[in-house]
C-alpha positions, 0 to 999 in steps of 0.5 A, spaced: 504 591 557 501 587 563 502 579 563 499 578 570 500 580 577 505 577 581 509 578 587 516 576 585 519 575 578 524 570 580 521 563 581 526 558 584 527 551 581 531 546 585 538 549 587 542 544 583 538 545 576 536 551 572 532 552 565 537 555 560 535 560 555 537 556 549 532 550 550 527 548 555 531 542 558 534 543 565 541 543 565 546 543 571 547 550 574 554 553 572 557 559 575 553 565 575 556 572 574 555 576 580 555 583 575 549 580 571 542 578 575 539 571 573 532 569 573 531 562 574 525 559 570 521 553 570 519 550 563 512 551 565 513 558 567 517 560 561 511 557 557 507 561 561 511 568 559 512 566 552 504 564 550 501 571 549 507 572 544 507 566 540 503 569 534 506 576 535 510 579 529 515 583 529 515 589 524 521 593 522 520 600 518 525 602 513 522 608 511 523 613 516 518 618 519 512 614 519 509 615 526 505 610 530 498 612 528 499 613 521 502 606 521 497 603 524 492 606 520 496 604 514 496 597 516 489 596 518 487 599 511 492 594 507 491 588 511 483 588 511 483 583 517 477 579 520 479 581 527 483 587 531 490 587 532 494 591 537 501 595 535 506 596 540 512 601 538 518 598 541 523 603 539 528 603 533 523 603 528 521 596 530 514 594 532 510 588 535 503 586 532 499 581 535 492 579 532 485 577 536 484 572 530 489 567 528 487 567 521 489 574 520 496 572 523 496 567 517 493 571 512 499 577 513 504 572 513 502 568 507 498 573 503 499 580 506 503 586 504 
């Protein structure tokens, strides 16, 4: 998975403020845990990283032993989409799927199995 090329994953914000993970508001900087690294992101940078995943769906497989290719073929047959979709195995029987067509996303959420 590639977001885009960049040289440094940490972007500095004003020393006195940082973006929290709970919301997009800037809040006063608190004590940082020296054992837990912190990445400071601006609201715009958060939006940049979230944008490709905005319409992604997370799938949890309850049936064990279904392989990646079998799942992909099964979803292609069941969904009968207008465009393509990508399927990403993120482990522990979870998959992330992204659609090239926004209507396909809506179709799967509202009418698809």
